[in-house]
N, C-alpha and C positions, 0 to 999 in steps of 0.2 A: 469295757471296764472302765470303773471309777479311777478318779486319780485324786494320788493323795497330798493334794495342793490346796493352796490356803487364797479362796476370793477374795479379794479384795473390790467392794464395790462403791465409787464414790458419787452420794447422790448431791447434784448440785441444781435447788429450781424444783420447780415443779414438777412431776414425774419424767426428770430427766435423769437418767441412768448412765455413766459414763461407762466405756469399753471396757470388759473384763479383763483384769491383769491377773496372771497366776504366777505365784512365787511359793518356792520350797518354805516347807511348812517351818525348816528350822533351818539354822545354819549349818549345824553338823549333819544334817543330812541331807545336804547340795551332792551333785554330781563337781566331779574335777572341773575345773575349768575349760578345759580340754575337749570335755565331752558335753558338759552342758547342755551345747543347742542342738545332736544328735538324741540326746536323753531325751528332751523335752518335747521333739518332735514324736518320737517314740511314744512317747507316754499318751500325747494328744492324739495319735491314731488307734491308740488301744491295745498296743503289741505289749505293755507292760505290766505283768497280776499286781493289784493294790501291794499285796506283800513285800515286792520285790520295789516297792518306790522310795527306798531309803539304805541305807548302808552299803553305799555304792561303791566302796573300798574296801569291802569285806570280799573274803575270799567265796563265790558260788559254788554249789556243791552239784553235782552231777542231777538230781533230781528239780534243782532251780533251774539249771541251764536248759532243761528241756521244759520245763514250765514257759518260759521265756520264748521258746523257740516254736513250740506249739500253737501257744497264744498269739506270735506274730503270722505264722501261718495260715490259721486259720481266720484269723480275724479281715486278712486281705481275701479268701478265699469264699469266707462268708459275704463281705461286699461285693462282690465277684457276682454272687446268687441273688443278690439285691437288685442289681441290674435288670433282672427278668420279670416277665407277669408274673401276676398270682397265677394264672392259668398254668404258663412253663412252668413253674416250678411245685406247682401241685403234679399235672399231669405228665412232665417229660422227665423232671427229676427226683419224684417224689418226694419231695417235701414238703413236712408239718410246718407249721408258724414259728417253728425254731428254726428254721433256715437250716446252714452246714454249719453245724460245729460239731466238736469231737464227740460227744457223745453221737448225735446224730450219724458220723460217720462210721462208727465202731458197730453200732447197730445193723448196719448194712451191711459190713466185710465178712466173711468167714475167715477166720486163721487159725491156725493147727499149734504157733505159740503164745506162753506164760512163761512170765520171767518166777525164777524161784523165792525172790527176795521179796516180789512185790506187788501187787494187784492196782495200783494208781492208772489212773487212766490217761495222764496223758504219755506217761512211759511206754503204757501200751500202743498207744496213737503213733510215737516216735518209731516200735519196731515196726508197724506196718509200713510204716513211709520209708524203711531204711535208714534211719539216724543210727539206730542202737539195737546191738544184739547182746549187749551183756557179755558174760567173761564165761569160759569153757564151762562152768557150772551153770548157767543161764541166769544169773546172778546179775541184777543192775546196779549194785550196791549206790543207792540213791544219796545217801550222805555224804561219801565220800567227795571230797575239793577234785577239783576239773583242772587240769595242765594244757597250755598252748600247742600240744602235739595233740591230747587227744579230744579239743575242739576242732582242730581240722577235720581229724576223724570222721570226726560227727558231724561238721558240714559236710564235705565230700558224699560221705555217705547219702547225706538228703537232699544232698541241694544239685548234684551234676546235671539234672534236668535244668536247662534254662542257663546256666555258667558257659562264661564265655574265655577262651584262651586268652593272653593278654600277648602270649608271644614270647614271655618271659618266664621262666620257672625259678622257683627261690635257688635251690641251686646254684644258680650263674651270679647271684650279687650276695647272697645271705652267707658270712663267713663263719656261722656255726651250725651248718647243716650236718657237719658229722657228730655231731652233738642227738641229733634226731633218731629215736628208734627205730629200729629196721619197719615194723609194722607199720610205724607214722608215716614214714619218707614219702612214699609216692603223695599222700595226700596234706603234709606240706605243702609239696608244691608247688600242686594244684592249687590249693588255697589262695594262696600268695595271687597266682597268676590269674586266679578268677578274681580278685582284689573279694576275695571275701573276709580277709584275714591280712593284716600289717605286723613289719617286723615293731618290736618294741625299739629300733632304732634302725637308720638307713639302711646299714648293715648287717642286724642281727635279728636272731628268731626267739631266739631264750625258748628253746620246745618244753625244759621241764620247770617255767615260770607258770603259777596258779593264776587262774583267769579271775578278775572280780566281777562282783554285780553291771557295774556300770561297762566294764570291756563287754561283760556278753550280750547288754545289754545291744551295744553298739554290734556285732557281731550278726546278731540277727538282723540288726536293723539293714545291714548292708546286704546280706542275700535280695535282701527285697528288691531294694534300690540300689544295685551298684553301678548301671548304668544310666542312670537317670528316670528308667521305667520304672514300674512299678508290678513287679508279680513274684505269687509265691513259687516256692520249688514245690509240688503237688503231685508227688508222684507213690507211685506204690514199688517198695521197696529200695528207693530211690533210683530205679532205672527207667520204669513206664509212667508215662505220663497217666495221671488218672482221666479215665473216659465217665465224665458225671453220668452220663444217662445208663451207666454199667455196675453203677454202682453195687446194685443185689445182686451181679452174677458175678462178681469178687470172690473167689476163694483161694487165700495165700499158705504154701506151704513154703518154709526155709523161703531162698529165693525164687520159686515156681509160684508162676501166678496161672491161676487155671480160671477159664471164661466161660460159666454154664450157662445154660439154656432155661429163662425163663417164662418162655412167650413174651416177651417184653417190648409191646409194639404201641406206641403212645399216638394219637391224630397229631401231635402237634411236634415230632421229632423235629430236630433242626435238620438234620442229615436228608432226612425223606422229604421234609418239605422243599431244600434245597434243588434233590433231585427233582423233586415235583415241577417245580420251574423248569426246566430245561429242557431241549428236544432230546440230550441223551439221556437222560435220566429218570424220565418216566415210567417206565417197564419194571426198571431196578426198585422205585416208589411202591410200584403195582404187584409185584410178584417176590418181594422179599419182606419180611418183616425191619425191623425199627435194630434189633438186638443181630441180625444177622450182617446188616451191612456195618454196624458198629465193629462190630467182632472180626469181622474182616478186614477192614481195612488199621485194624489197632497194632502196632507196633513197639518198641522203643525207640526207632528212628524218628516216629512220627507220617500220620501221613499215608494213603498208599501206596504200593508199591509199584501199582499200574494207574493208568489214566483212563478213566469209565468210556471219555468219548472220542478213543484210541481208534478211529476207524478209517482201515487201510484204504478202503476201496469201495464205490456201492456197481452194483452189478443188478442189472433187471429191477433196481426202484429197491434190494436189499443190501442192507449194508453187511460189508465183510470186514471183520473183525480182525484185529492183530493177534498175534498170538499168547501176548498178555492179558487181553482183555478177554479172548477166547478162557487162559486157563483160570482167570479171577470167577467168571461167572460158572464155572466147574467146582470150584472151591466154594459156592456159594448154595451150588445145589448139593453138596453135603459131601464132595469126592476129599480125598486125604489129600493134606498136601503139607510138605514143608520147607520154611523160608530161613535159610542162614545167613546170617551177618555175620560171615569172618569169623572171627574166634571170639568175637562179641557176642551174641544172643543166638539162639533159634525160637521159631515161633512155629509150631505145628498146627493145623486145624481141623476139625472132623477128627479129633482122637479120644479114645476110649468116652463117648458121650457127651467130651467138652467143646464147644463154639472153637475153642482156640487155648495153647497151653502157649507160656510164655515163659524162657527161660534164661535167665543168665547164665552164660558158661562157666565153669569152674576155672579155674586159675585166671579169669579178666579182673581186672581189678577195678580203675576208674576212668571218666570219660568226660567231655564238657560237649556242650551243645545244646540245641533246642532241635525244633520242629523243620528248622534251614539246614539240619545236618550234625552228626556227631563226628565229634576226633575224640584220638587219646592219642598220649604221646609215650613212646616204644624205649626202648633201652636205651636208644641212641639218642634220646629226648628230640627226636623228630614227630612231629607233628603227622599222625594218621587218621584217615578218614573211616567212618563205618560206613556201610553199605551194602546192600542184598548183594550176594555173591552166588546163590544156588539155587533154583525152587526144585525139589526132591516129589515126583507123584506116583 
């Protein structure tokens, strides 16, 4: 992304160019002093659209907010894909020379959703990522200014995956939580806990306050760099990690994610290559396609619910597999299975012609976590784990 900055080059001596120094175009377009360092870094990383590199103290609209959010996430996602070899990008991820961009993302994924008042690309991407659903009439309202509590909802909708619970929710120290709207209360609580948002003072959140452009830049910047590590919250509908090799297999309807079969089985599938290198995974790589293996291990908790190498005994040279391992292989052979993750998620395999169907349970709100484990905050402000509770065949 271009930087709306003036570059000053001081030439001293023959063919000598001093280090590039970037300054903001005019004094009036500078970020506030408290925001300048992070805003500058966000611009340098390519997170901020050029038309939002000014007017920093003005209120931001819903459209402008998702423009920054999508730019931030896809800049990091694109950079991640650029680390792979040309062959992997072409064969394994089926990416052309554009790499992973919002346009490519929406070309590959099917969705039934359409806003009533906009066809903007970033708005549609934000909906697929779970950031926004619009109002009850399916309007996105792109030109409306956005409040702090609304931003909390957008961030928790989209950035649950990879967010971490700090052990303290907003209502334990913010004195104005009684002014937060009911529909935003849980989001504000957890967005502050995950350090995506800060109060406008040490003890107040100011939920109805408008968000400025510079504040929005910092909010989106912090979802990438919350704990010192750079990672993008790249998830479908906000709750299921995107498996990059399955992009063309996804079809989304509301909060339900369908994984269809496309015959995907590239020679350089990372998962199959890992299996081929192991003594316990060679037969899996030989007998199942990449999409079968990937769809089987995909779930919101992250990773497989069983261990492929889980051999309980060897008898007469034949491996005796654990019940979990046998169950997993039956699933790969096309047998129906239903995996229940408490009151949070249901994953069905081999149903209605799909490899898997992933559903977020009605009434279940937000969670925090990553592939290391998910947690949610119950009604008593207690941290509860999300894990596989039942397998039905």
